[in-house]
C-alpha positions in Angstrom: -9.9 40.5 -71.1 -10.4 36.2 -69.9 -10.2 35.2 -73.4 -11.6 31.1 -73.2 -11.0 27.1 -75.1 -12.8 24.0 -75.5 -12.8 21.0 -73.5 -15.8 18.3 -73.6 -17.9 17.2 -71.1 -19.8 14.0 -71.2 -23.8 14.1 -71.3 -24.3 10.8 -69.0 -22.1 12.6 -66.2 -21.0 16.6 -66.4 -17.8 15.2 -63.7 -16.0 13.3 -66.6 -14.7 16.3 -68.2 -11.4 16.4 -70.7 -9.5 18.4 -73.2 -7.7 17.7 -76.2 -7.4 19.0 -79.9 -9.0 18.1 -83.2 -11.7 15.9 -81.4 -14.6 15.1 -84.0 -17.0 12.8 -83.0 -14.5 11.6 -79.5 -16.9 9.5 -76.7 -16.6 10.2 -72.9 -12.8 8.0 -73.0 -14.3 7.1 -69.0 -18.1 5.9 -69.7 -18.1 5.8 -73.3 -20.8 8.5 -73.4 -21.7 11.3 -75.7 -19.9 14.2 -75.2 -20.8 18.2 -75.7 -17.9 21.4 -76.5 -18.4 23.2 -74.0 -15.9 26.7 -73.2 -13.2 26.9 -70.2 -10.7 29.6 -69.5 -8.0 29.4 -70.8 -6.0 28.9 -67.7 -7.2 25.8 -66.3 -7.3 24.0 -69.5 -4.0 22.6 -69.0 -5.1 21.0 -65.8 -7.6 19.1 -67.2 -6.8 15.1 -68.3 -5.9 14.8 -72.1 -8.3 12.9 -74.3 -5.6 11.1 -76.0 -4.2 9.8 -72.2 -7.2 9.0 -71.0 -7.7 6.6 -74.1 -4.7 5.0 -73.3 -5.7 4.5 -69.8 -8.8 2.8 -70.3 -7.3 0.9 -73.5 -5.2 -0.9 -71.3 -8.8 -2.0 -69.6 -10.1 -3.2 -72.8 -11.3 -6.7 -72.1 -10.6 -9.9 -74.1 -12.6 -12.5 -72.0 -15.2 -13.5 -70.6 -17.3 -15.2 -68.7 -20.7 -15.1 -68.5 -23.2 -17.5 -66.5 -27.0 -17.6 -66.3 -28.2 -19.5 -63.5 -32.3 -17.3 -62.8 -33.7 -15.8 -65.6 -34.7 -13.2 -62.9 -31.5 -12.5 -61.5 -28.4 -10.5 -63.0 -25.9 -12.8 -64.4 -23.0 -12.7 -62.9 -20.2 -11.2 -65.1 -16.2 -11.6 -65.6 -13.8 -9.9 -67.7 -10.2 -10.9 -67.5 -11.1 -13.2 -64.6 -12.4 -9.8 -62.5 -15.8 -10.4 -61.5 -18.6 -7.3 -62.5 -20.8 -6.4 -60.5 -24.2 -3.7 -60.3 -24.4 -4.9 -64.5 -26.7 -2.9 -66.3 -26.7 -3.8 -69.6 -25.6 -7.0 -71.4 -25.4 -7.6 -74.5 -23.6 -10.9 -76.6 -24.1 -11.9 -80.1 -21.6 -14.6 -81.8 -21.0 -13.8 -85.9 -19.9 -15.9 -88.8 -20.7 -15.6 -92.3 -21.4 -19.7 -92.5 -21.3 -22.4 -89.6 -18.1 -24.2 -90.9 -15.9 -20.7 -90.6 -15.0 -19.2 -87.1 -16.8 -16.0 -85.9 -16.3 -12.9 -83.8 -17.3 -12.4 -80.6 -19.3 -9.2 -79.9 -20.0 -8.1 -76.2 -20.9 -4.9 -74.5 -21.0 -4.5 -71.0 -22.8 -1.8 -68.3 -21.8 -1.6 -64.4 -21.5 0.6 -62.3 -18.4 1.3 -61.0 -19.1 1.5 -57.3 -15.4 3.2 -56.9 -16.0 6.1 -59.0 -19.6 5.9 -58.9 -20.2 6.4 -62.6 -21.6 3.7 -65.2 -18.6 2.4 -67.2 -18.9 0.4 -70.6 -16.5 -2.1 -71.8 -17.3 -3.9 -75.0 -15.2 -5.6 -78.0 -17.3 -5.3 -81.5 -15.7 -7.2 -84.2 -16.9 -6.9 -88.1 -16.2 -11.0 -90.3 -14.6 -10.6 -93.0 -14.7 -11.6 -96.6 
């Protein structure tokens, strides 16, 4: 009799499948999409990438510098993340928030773009809260 374990499959891209334990509420580490729990034969689960390892890998890619240049309202903006040009822009959201005009604020942004190598939509974001 075949036994099964649970894995996670991205709703946006069914090729994004990964394993892990106690992952309630996680999002896809590849593209930040929503995930479904699926059953995988126990003998195949060891071949799947582990969520926490993928997350660490993608954490290294988290941006801390963004440059946005809009030269034409009818064309996509030019975006650099950590000095690297990003093409295939799907979505760009940017907000700067302060408690008042005297205090320093925080930058929040989200960029979705087509990764031409993997042919998937990637999401890169930075979200911080104003303290106090």
